[in-house]
MMTF fields as JSON, N, C-alpha, C and O atoms, coordinates in Angstrom:
{
  "mmtfVersion": "1.0.0",
  "mmtfProducer": "UNKNOWN",
  "numBonds": 411,
  "numAtoms": 412,
  "numGroups": 103,
  "numChains": 1,
  "numModels": 1,
  "chainsPerModel": [1],
  "groupsPerChain": [103],
  "chainIdList": ["A"],
  "bondAtomList": [4, 2, 8, 6, 12, 10, 16, 14, 20, 18, 24, 22, 28, 26, 32, 30, 36, 34, 40, 38, 44, 42, 48, 46, 52, 50, 56, 54, 60, 58, 64, 62, 68, 66, 72, 70, 76, 74, 80, 78, 84, 82, 88, 86, 92, 90, 96, 94, 100, 98, 104, 102, 108, 106, 112, 110, 116, 114, 120, 118, 124, 122, 128, 126, 132, 130, 136, 134, 140, 138, 144, 142, 148, 146, 152, 150, 156, 154, 160, 158, 164, 162, 168, 166, 172, 170, 176, 174, 180, 178, 184, 182, 188, 186, 192, 190, 196, 194, 200, 198, 204, 202, 208, 206, 212, 210, 216, 214, 220, 218, 224, 222, 228, 226, 232, 230, 236, 234, 240, 238, 244, 242, 248, 246, 252, 250, 256, 254, 260, 258, 264, 262, 268, 266, 272, 270, 276, 274, 280, 278, 284, 282, 288, 286, 292, 290, 296, 294, 300, 298, 304, 302, 308, 306, 312, 310, 316, 314, 320, 318, 324, 322, 328, 326, 332, 330, 336, 334, 340, 338, 344, 342, 348, 346, 352, 350, 356, 354, 360, 358, 364, 362, 368, 366, 372, 370, 376, 374, 380, 378, 384, 382, 388, 386, 392, 390, 396, 394, 400, 398, 404, 402, 408, 406],
  "bondOrderList": [1, 1, 1, 1, 1, 1, 1, 1, 1, 1, 1, 1, 1, 1, 1, 1, 1, 1, 1, 1, 1, 1, 1, 1, 1, 1, 1, 1, 1, 1, 1, 1, 1, 1, 1, 1, 1, 1, 1, 1, 1, 1, 1, 1, 1, 1, 1, 1, 1, 1, 1, 1, 1, 1, 1, 1, 1, 1, 1, 1, 1, 1, 1, 1, 1, 1, 1, 1, 1, 1, 1, 1, 1, 1, 1, 1, 1, 1, 1, 1, 1, 1, 1, 1, 1, 1, 1, 1, 1, 1, 1, 1, 1, 1, 1, 1, 1, 1, 1, 1, 1, 1],
  "groupList": [{"groupName": "MET", "atomNameList": ["N", "CA", "C", "O"], "elementList": ["N", "C", "C", "O"], "formalChargeList": [0, 0, 0, 0], "bondAtomList": [1, 0, 2, 1, 3, 2], "bondOrderList": [1, 1, 2], "singleLetterCode": "M", "chemCompType": "L-PEPTIDE LINKING"}, {"groupName": "THR", "atomNameList": ["N", "CA", "C", "O"], "elementList": ["N", "C", "C", "O"], "formalChargeList": [0, 0, 0, 0], "bondAtomList": [1, 0, 2, 1, 3, 2], "bondOrderList": [1, 1, 2], "singleLetterCode": "T", "chemCompType": "L-PEPTIDE LINKING"}, {"groupName": "GLY", "atomNameList": ["N", "CA", "C", "O"], "elementList": ["N", "C", "C", "O"], "formalChargeList": [0, 0, 0, 0], "bondAtomList": [1, 0, 2, 1, 3, 2], "bondOrderList": [1, 1, 2], "singleLetterCode": "G", "chemCompType": "PEPTIDE LINKING"}, {"groupName": "ALA", "atomNameList": ["N", "CA", "C", "O"], "elementList": ["N", "C", "C", "O"], "formalChargeList": [0, 0, 0, 0], "bondAtomList": [1, 0, 2, 1, 3, 2], "bondOrderList": [1, 1, 2], "singleLetterCode": "A", "chemCompType": "L-PEPTIDE LINKING"}, {"groupName": "ARG", "atomNameList": ["N", "CA", "C", "O"], "elementList": ["N", "C", "C", "O"], "formalChargeList": [0, 0, 0, 0], "bondAtomList": [1, 0, 2, 1, 3, 2], "bondOrderList": [1, 1, 2], "singleLetterCode": "R", "chemCompType": "L-PEPTIDE LINKING"}, {"groupName": "SER", "atomNameList": ["N", "CA", "C", "O"], "elementList": ["N", "C", "C", "O"], "formalChargeList": [0, 0, 0, 0], "bondAtomList": [1, 0, 2, 1, 3, 2], "bondOrderList": [1, 1, 2], "singleLetterCode": "S", "chemCompType": "L-PEPTIDE LINKING"}, {"groupName": "GLU", "atomNameList": ["N", "CA", "C", "O"], "elementList": ["N", "C", "C", "O"], "formalChargeList": [0, 0, 0, 0], "bondAtomList": [1, 0, 2, 1, 3, 2], "bondOrderList": [1, 1, 2], "singleLetterCode": "E", "chemCompType": "L-PEPTIDE LINKING"}, {"groupName": "CYS", "atomNameList": ["N", "CA", "C", "O"], "elementList": ["N", "C", "C", "O"], "formalChargeList": [0, 0, 0, 0], "bondAtomList": [1, 0, 2, 1, 3, 2], "bondOrderList": [1, 1, 2], "singleLetterCode": "C", "chemCompType": "L-PEPTIDE LINKING"}, {"groupName": "LYS", "atomNameList": ["N", "CA", "C", "O"], "elementList": ["N", "C", "C", "O"], "formalChargeList": [0, 0, 0, 0], "bondAtomList": [1, 0, 2, 1, 3, 2], "bondOrderList": [1, 1, 2], "singleLetterCode": "K", "chemCompType": "L-PEPTIDE LINKING"}, {"groupName": "PRO", "atomNameList": ["N", "CA", "C", "O"], "elementList": ["N", "C", "C", "O"], "formalChargeList": [0, 0, 0, 0], "bondAtomList": [1, 0, 2, 1, 3, 2], "bondOrderList": [1, 1, 2], "singleLetterCode": "P", "chemCompType": "L-PEPTIDE LINKING"}, {"groupName": "VAL", "atomNameList": ["N", "CA", "C", "O"], "elementList": ["N", "C", "C", "O"], "formalChargeList": [0, 0, 0, 0], "bondAtomList": [1, 0, 2, 1, 3, 2], "bondOrderList": [1, 1, 2], "singleLetterCode": "V", "chemCompType": "L-PEPTIDE LINKING"}, {"groupName": "ASP", "atomNameList": ["N", "CA", "C", "O"], "elementList": ["N", "C", "C", "O"], "formalChargeList": [0, 0, 0, 0], "bondAtomList": [1, 0, 2, 1, 3, 2], "bondOrderList": [1, 1, 2], "singleLetterCode": "D", "chemCompType": "L-PEPTIDE LINKING"}, {"groupName": "ASN", "atomNameList": ["N", "CA", "C", "O"], "elementList": ["N", "C", "C", "O"], "formalChargeList": [0, 0, 0, 0], "bondAtomList": [1, 0, 2, 1, 3, 2], "bondOrderList": [1, 1, 2], "singleLetterCode": "N", "chemCompType": "L-PEPTIDE LINKING"}, {"groupName": "TYR", "atomNameList": ["N", "CA", "C", "O"], "elementList": ["N", "C", "C", "O"], "formalChargeList": [0, 0, 0, 0], "bondAtomList": [1, 0, 2, 1, 3, 2], "bondOrderList": [1, 1, 2], "singleLetterCode": "Y", "chemCompType": "L-PEPTIDE LINKING"}, {"groupName": "PHE", "atomNameList": ["N", "CA", "C", "O"], "elementList": ["N", "C", "C", "O"], "formalChargeList": [0, 0, 0, 0], "bondAtomList": [1, 0, 2, 1, 3, 2], "bondOrderList": [1, 1, 2], "singleLetterCode": "F", "chemCompType": "L-PEPTIDE LINKING"}, {"groupName": "ILE", "atomNameList": ["N", "CA", "C", "O"], "elementList": ["N", "C", "C", "O"], "formalChargeList": [0, 0, 0, 0], "bondAtomList": [1, 0, 2, 1, 3, 2], "bondOrderList": [1, 1, 2], "singleLetterCode": "I", "chemCompType": "L-PEPTIDE LINKING"}, {"groupName": "LEU", "atomNameList": ["N", "CA", "C", "O"], "elementList": ["N", "C", "C", "O"], "formalChargeList": [0, 0, 0, 0], "bondAtomList": [1, 0, 2, 1, 3, 2], "bondOrderList": [1, 1, 2], "singleLetterCode": "L", "chemCompType": "L-PEPTIDE LINKING"}, {"groupName": "TRP", "atomNameList": ["N", "CA", "C", "O"], "elementList": ["N", "C", "C", "O"], "formalChargeList": [0, 0, 0, 0], "bondAtomList": [1, 0, 2, 1, 3, 2], "bondOrderList": [1, 1, 2], "singleLetterCode": "W", "chemCompType": "L-PEPTIDE LINKING"}, {"groupName": "HIS", "atomNameList": ["N", "CA", "C", "O"], "elementList": ["N", "C", "C", "O"], "formalChargeList": [0, 0, 0, 0], "bondAtomList": [1, 0, 2, 1, 3, 2], "bondOrderList": [1, 1, 2], "singleLetterCode": "H", "chemCompType": "L-PEPTIDE LINKING"}, {"groupName": "GLN", "atomNameList": ["N", "CA", "C", "O"], "elementList": ["N", "C", "C", "O"], "formalChargeList": [0, 0, 0, 0], "bondAtomList": [1, 0, 2, 1, 3, 2], "bondOrderList": [1, 1, 2], "singleLetterCode": "Q", "chemCompType": "L-PEPTIDE LINKING"}],
  "groupTypeList": [0, 1, 2, 3, 4, 3, 3, 1, 5, 6, 7, 8, 2, 6, 9, 2, 4, 10, 3, 9, 10, 10, 11, 4, 12, 4, 7, 6, 3, 8, 6, 11, 7, 10, 4, 10, 7, 9, 13, 11, 10, 14, 6, 15, 4, 5, 16, 1, 4, 6, 11, 4, 3, 3, 16, 5, 16, 16, 2, 8, 16, 8, 3, 17, 3, 18, 2, 12, 4, 19, 3, 13, 10, 10, 4, 2, 3, 11, 7, 18, 3, 7, 19, 16, 7, 15, 6, 3, 7, 9, 6, 19, 3, 16, 1, 16, 3, 9, 5, 4, 2, 9, 4],
  "groupIdList": [1, 2, 3, 4, 5, 6, 7, 8, 9, 10, 11, 12, 13, 14, 15, 16, 17, 18, 19, 20, 21, 22, 23, 24, 25, 26, 27, 28, 29, 30, 31, 32, 33, 34, 35, 36, 37, 38, 39, 40, 41, 42, 43, 44, 45, 46, 47, 48, 49, 50, 51, 52, 53, 54, 55, 56, 57, 58, 59, 60, 61, 62, 63, 64, 65, 66, 67, 68, 69, 70, 71, 72, 73, 74, 75, 76, 77, 78, 79, 80, 81, 82, 83, 84, 85, 86, 87, 88, 89, 90, 91, 92, 93, 94, 95, 96, 97, 98, 99, 100, 101, 102, 103],
  "secStructList": [7, 7, 2, 2, 2, 2, 2, 2, 2, 2, 7, 7, 1, 7, 6, 6, 1, 3, 3, 3, 3, 3, 7, 6, 6, 6, 7, 7, 7, 7, 7, 2, 2, 2, 2, 2, 7, 6, 6, 7, 7, 3, 3, 3, 3, 3, 7, 7, 2, 2, 2, 2, 2, 2, 1, 7, 2, 2, 2, 2, 2, 2, 2, 2, 2, 6, 6, 6, 3, 3, 3, 3, 3, 1, 7, 4, 4, 4, 7, 7, 7, 7, 7, 2, 2, 2, 2, 2, 7, 6, 6, 7, 7, 3, 3, 3, 3, 3, 7, 7, 1, 7, 7],
  "xCoordList": [-13.427, -14.053, -15.175, -15.856, -15.348, -16.432, -17.13, -16.635, -18.309, -19.022, -19.448, -19.838, -19.365, -19.836, -19.049, -19.613, -17.747, -16.959, -17.47, -17.53, -17.842, -18.391, -19.739, -20.044, -20.54, -21.868, -21.77, -22.567, -20.818, -20.714, -20.35, -20.71, -19.638, -19.327, -20.58, -20.626, -21.606, -22.868, -23.791, -24.74, -23.529, -24.404, -23.855, -23.131, -24.208, -23.629, -24.522, -24.139, -25.694, -26.595, -26.055, -25.251, -26.512, -26.108, -26.85, -28.079, -26.125, -26.801, -27.75, -27.48, -28.868, -29.821, -30.911, -31.831, -30.839, -31.878, -33.143, -34.255, -32.964, -34.098, -33.805, -32.667, -34.862, -34.724, -35.693, -36.77, -35.33, -36.242, -37.456, -37.379, -38.57, -39.804, -40.222, -40.281, -40.513, -40.9, -42.42, -43.068, -42.986, -44.416, -44.611, -44.295, -45.126, -45.269, -46.195, -46.055, -47.127, -48.025, -47.378, -47.948, -46.203, -45.52, -44.255, -43.931, -43.545, -42.236, -42.358, -43.223, -41.458, -41.414, -40.077, -39.77, -39.293, -38.035, -37.047, -36.368, -36.963, -36.043, -34.6, -33.694, -34.382, -33.057, -32.285, -31.105, -32.906, -32.196, -31.72, -30.611, -32.539, -32.164, -30.95, -30.068, -30.918, -29.781, -28.503, -27.455, -28.596, -27.413, -26.858, -25.64, -27.723, -27.215, -26.863, -26.13, -27.352, -27.108, -25.677, -25.298, -24.885, -23.501, -23.38, -22.277, -24.471, -24.423, -25.145, -25.381, -25.5, -26.127, -27.353, -27.525, -28.195, -29.399, -30.47, -31.305, -30.461, -31.534, -31.089, -29.916, -32.073, -31.936, -33.239, -34.297, -33.159, -34.362, -34.643, -33.78, -35.861, -36.261, -37.657, -38.388, -38.004, -39.383, -40.266, -39.88, -41.455, -42.418, -42.799, -42.962, -42.935, -43.431, -44.931, -45.58, -45.456, -46.89, -47.703, -48.719, -47.252, -47.96, -47.943, -48.96, -46.781, -46.682, -47.549, -48.216, -47.539, -48.356, -49.841, -50.598, -50.264, -51.675, -52.132, -53.308, -51.224, -51.584, -51.658, -52.096, -51.246, -51.248, -52.663, -53.578, -52.816, -54.062, -54.139, -53.165, -55.283, -55.415, -54.384, -53.736, -54.233, -53.228, -51.821, -50.993, -51.556, -50.261, -49.982, -48.851, -50.993, -50.831, -50.523, -49.683, -51.208, -50.944, -49.524, -48.829, -49.099, -47.738, -46.713, -45.713, -46.967, -46.028, -45.929, -44.833, -47.067, -47.074, -46.276, -45.487, -46.485, -45.797, -44.286, -43.535, -43.843, -42.409, -41.866, -40.89, -42.505, -41.981, -42.166, -41.45, -43.111, -43.348, -42.074, -41.838, -41.269, -40.04, -40.114, -40.671, -39.548, -39.504, -38.27, -37.562, -38.041, -36.948, -37.347, -38.487, -36.404, -36.573, -35.442, -34.302, -35.764, -34.773, -34.201, -34.88, -32.942, -32.318, -31.309, -30.953, -30.856, -29.921, -30.327, -29.544, -31.539, -32.078, -31.258, -31.196, -30.624, -29.811, -28.56, -27.918, -28.207, -27.036, -27.364, -26.459, -28.638, -29.064, -28.508, -28.608, -27.918, -27.347, -28.205, -27.768, -29.413, -30.391, -29.946, -30.344, -29.136, -28.684, -29.753, -29.661, -30.756, -31.894, -31.538, -32.32, -30.394, -30.038, -31.036, -31.379, -31.497, -32.469, -33.8, -34.424, -34.221, -35.493, -35.426, -36.37, -34.319, -34.142, -34.062, -34.494, -33.516, -33.308, -34.549, -34.647, -35.488, -36.637, -37.616, -38.224, -37.773, -38.68, -40.157, -40.99, -40.487, -41.884, -42.243, -43.396, -41.275, -41.478, -42.044, -43.011, -41.409, -41.875, -41.15, -41.4, -40.264, -39.465, -39.674, -39.791, -39.716, -39.725, -38.775, -38.387, -38.409, -37.616, -38.519, -39.327, -38.378, -39.158, -38.234, -37.199, -38.586, -37.755, -37.582, -38.516, -36.366, -36.05, -36.792, -36.934, -37.258, -37.981, -37.065, -37.444, -35.854, -34.923, -34.174, -34.297, -33.38, -32.572, -31.496, -31.03, -31.107, -30.098, -28.776, -27.813],
  "yCoordList": [73.505, 72.241, 72.444, 73.469, 71.457, 71.519, 70.173, 69.165, 70.175, 68.937, 68.207, 68.816, 66.867, 66.02, 66.258, 66.167, 66.564, 66.808, 68.026, 68.011, 69.086, 70.275, 69.953, 70.401, 69.183, 68.832, 67.979, 68.156, 67.063, 66.216, 67.024, 66.644, 68.139, 68.964, 69.668, 70.069, 69.826, 70.429, 69.416, 69.802, 68.155, 67.088, 66.579, 65.584, 67.272, 66.962, 66.068, 65.706, 65.715, 64.871, 63.459, 62.986, 62.81, 61.43, 60.518, 60.558, 59.69, 58.819, 57.848, 57.354, 57.587, 56.606, 57.13, 56.385, 58.38, 58.926, 59.279, 59.078, 59.802, 60.102, 59.496, 59.154, 59.374, 58.888, 59.654, 60.043, 59.874, 60.554, 59.68, 58.452, 60.357, 59.704, 60.368, 61.594, 59.549, 60.063, 60.07, 59.048, 61.222, 61.321, 60.836, 61.55, 59.634, 58.994, 59.774, 59.675, 60.537, 61.316, 62.595, 63.267, 62.932, 64.158, 63.885, 64.653, 62.816, 62.557, 62.392, 61.672, 63.087, 63.003, 62.467, 62.603, 61.87, 61.198, 62.11, 61.673, 63.343, 64.28, 64.108, 64.71, 63.299, 62.892, 63.953, 63.752, 65.073, 66.101, 65.54, 65.846, 64.732, 64.151, 63.232, 63.213, 62.478, 61.577, 62.385, 62.031, 63.465, 64.29, 64.988, 65.083, 65.479, 66.289, 65.486, 65.983, 64.276, 63.506, 62.966, 62.166, 63.397, 62.925, 61.51, 60.964, 60.913, 59.581, 58.523, 57.418, 58.841, 57.876, 57.204, 55.99, 58.0, 57.478, 57.099, 56.238, 57.728, 57.551, 56.824, 56.833, 56.19, 55.661, 55.951, 56.041, 56.098, 56.21, 54.814, 54.182, 54.348, 52.997, 53.024, 54.008, 51.928, 51.744, 51.545, 50.884, 52.125, 51.948, 50.482, 49.775, 50.043, 48.692, 48.669, 49.715, 47.527, 47.382, 47.917, 48.583, 47.624, 48.079, 49.602, 50.219, 50.199, 51.663, 52.318, 53.318, 51.759, 52.33, 52.223, 53.157, 51.106, 50.902, 51.866, 52.225, 52.288, 53.165, 54.635, 55.459, 54.983, 56.383, 56.902, 56.149, 58.203, 58.871, 58.904, 58.572, 59.3, 59.399, 60.368, 60.065, 61.528, 62.49, 61.899, 62.074, 61.204, 60.558, 59.529, 59.425, 58.766, 57.773, 58.456, 57.986, 59.568, 60.304, 60.869, 60.793, 61.436, 61.972, 60.856, 61.016, 59.73, 58.607, 58.132, 57.893, 57.998, 57.56, 58.537, 58.12, 59.834, 60.852, 60.825, 61.301, 60.278, 60.225, 58.801, 58.471, 57.971, 56.626, 55.66, 54.662, 55.933, 55.083, 54.846, 53.749, 55.883, 55.833, 56.91, 57.985, 56.611, 57.568, 57.315, 56.32, 58.255, 58.104, 57.098, 57.084, 56.264, 55.329, 55.543, 55.8, 55.436, 55.518, 54.117, 53.207, 53.953, 52.627, 52.472, 51.354, 53.579, 53.546, 54.595, 55.483, 54.485, 55.45, 55.565, 56.641, 54.482, 54.507, 55.362, 55.718, 55.695, 56.538, 58.029, 58.854, 58.389, 59.788, 60.53, 60.06, 61.706, 62.549, 63.785, 64.692, 63.826, 64.895, 66.283, 67.275, 66.372, 67.691, 68.438, 69.653, 67.723, 68.283, 68.837, 69.598, 68.482, 68.918, 68.371, 69.058, 67.157, 66.557, 67.304, 67.528, 67.681, 68.397, 69.74, 70.135, 70.433, 71.727, 71.587, 72.483, 70.479, 70.291, 69.801, 69.987, 69.188, 68.562, 69.617, 70.331, 69.722, 70.745, 70.438, 71.343, 69.197, 68.823, 68.846, 68.606, 69.132, 69.078, 67.717, 67.618, 66.672, 65.313, 64.6, 63.419, 65.291, 64.644, 65.291, 66.51, 64.45, 64.889, 63.975, 62.915, 64.391, 63.524, 63.038, 63.797, 61.783, 61.192, 60.369, 59.891, 60.195, 59.348, 57.981, 57.402, 57.483, 56.185, 55.083, 55.112, 54.123, 52.988, 51.843, 50.936, 51.889, 50.792, 50.948, 51.971, 49.921, 50.018, 51.073, 51.328, 51.682, 52.746, 52.263, 53.028],
  "zCoordList": [-71.27, -71.583, -72.595, -72.596, -73.444, -74.418, -74.501, -73.996, -75.158, -75.422, -74.17, -73.174, -74.237, -73.149, -71.865, -70.774, -71.975, -70.758, -70.015, -68.786, -70.733, -70.086, -69.467, -68.362, -70.173, -69.668, -68.415, -67.494, -68.356, -67.176, -65.944, -64.83, -66.124, -64.96, -64.445, -63.281, -65.302, -64.888, -64.216, -63.533, -64.4, -63.903, -62.579, -62.531, -61.516, -60.217, -59.352, -58.24, -59.848, -59.081, -58.925, -59.728, -57.883, -57.639, -58.614, -58.671, -59.386, -60.349, -59.661, -58.566, -60.331, -59.834, -58.922, -58.582, -58.516, -57.628, -58.402, -57.914, -59.604, -60.476, -61.842, -62.161, -62.64, -64.008, -64.896, -64.442, -66.142, -67.051, -67.372, -67.408, -67.602, -68.027, -69.33, -69.418, -70.347, -71.657, -71.767, -71.545, -72.108, -72.387, -73.819, -74.771, -73.966, -75.269, -76.199, -77.418, -75.663, -76.514, -77.042, -77.902, -76.539, -76.973, -77.789, -78.695, -77.485, -78.099, -79.613, -80.112, -80.335, -81.794, -82.301, -83.485, -81.436, -81.81, -82.533, -83.463, -82.125, -82.777, -82.325, -82.901, -81.306, -80.831, -80.063, -79.775, -79.724, -78.963, -77.621, -77.184, -76.971, -75.676, -75.819, -74.96, -76.906, -77.15, -77.325, -76.785, -78.078, -78.367, -77.131, -76.978, -76.247, -75.126, -73.885, -73.03, -73.759, -72.527, -72.496, -73.352, -71.519, -71.441, -70.876, -70.837, -70.444, -69.832, -70.655, -70.165, -71.899, -72.815, -72.212, -72.32, -71.581, -70.931, -71.953, -71.675, -73.133, -74.117, -75.375, -75.749, -76.019, -77.376, -78.1, -77.477, -79.413, -80.229, -80.77, -81.38, -80.536, -80.942, -81.542, -81.425, -82.182, -82.635, -81.418, -80.454, -81.475, -80.38, -80.24, -81.234, -79.021, -78.8, -79.102, -79.108, -79.342, -79.606, -78.432, -78.627, -77.212, -76.017, -75.894, -75.577, -76.147, -76.073, -77.138, -76.875, -78.329, -79.409, -79.081, -79.343, -78.514, -78.161, -77.071, -77.023, -76.199, -75.081, -75.479, -74.676, -76.684, -77.108, -77.332, -77.668, -77.136, -77.509, -79.039, -79.715, -79.582, -81.032, -81.606, -82.608, -80.976, -81.428, -81.307, -82.201, -80.209, -80.025, -81.105, -81.582, -81.499, -82.567, -83.897, -84.664, -84.165, -85.406, -85.421, -86.434, -84.286, -84.194, -84.351, -85.05, -83.699, -83.796, -85.244, -85.75, -85.901, -87.301, -88.166, -89.013, -87.949, -88.732, -88.529, -89.381, -87.42, -87.108, -87.163, -86.489, -87.966, -88.202, -87.054, -86.97, -86.163, -84.991, -84.184, -83.679, -84.074, -83.277, -82.207, -82.427, -81.053, -79.947, -79.093, -79.251, -78.184, -77.225, -76.16, -75.695, -75.785, -74.677, -73.687, -74.074, -72.424, -71.355, -71.194, -70.718, -71.597, -71.565, -70.432, -70.06, -69.893, -68.769, -67.738, -67.401, -67.251, -66.299, -65.034, -64.438, -64.607, -63.386, -63.552, -62.563, -64.796, -65.041, -65.047, -65.169, -64.919, -64.946, -63.723, -62.59, -63.991, -62.935, -62.653, -61.944, -63.198, -62.932, -63.364, -62.752, -64.398, -64.846, -65.644, -65.82, -66.12, -66.849, -68.221, -68.79, -68.761, -70.107, -71.125, -72.087, -70.922, -71.838, -71.802, -72.839, -70.615, -70.457, -71.169, -71.853, -71.009, -71.664, -73.181, -73.905, -73.668, -75.108, -75.843, -77.055, -75.159, -75.817, -76.328, -75.531, -77.648, -78.18, -77.921, -77.977, -77.645, -77.387, -75.908, -75.548, -75.051, -73.6, -73.201, -72.445, -73.733, -73.514, -72.375, -72.132, -71.68, -70.636, -69.273, -69.151, -68.266, -66.871, -66.112, -66.604, -64.924, -64.038, -62.919, -62.384, -62.575, -61.497, -60.605, -61.069, -59.344, -58.478, -59.106, -59.66, -59.005, -59.585, -58.855, -57.632, -59.613, -59.02, -58.659, -57.917, -59.189, -58.954, -57.66, -56.985, -57.295, -56.077, -56.241, -57.351, -55.141, -55.181, -54.686, -54.65]
}
């Protein structure tokens, strides 16, 4: 097996138990998480006004340097906790946290 099919065999966690959390002060929108996630949990989007306002000064500078775009968790309930995204993120901007939604 190769590609996403091989990755899905590594993702044995029950979907919806945990979801990725993006550290907005670290993310540089390099898209590694988008590429490695076999469940399409992430998208790269423009920062919302609220997210941009909440950044530290360094976070604002990094966001500006990267076009004010970052990774967003758009299908967190589909996360299988394989941690491929965490391993792929060069900024160490991702963690897994218990899901807040219904299971």
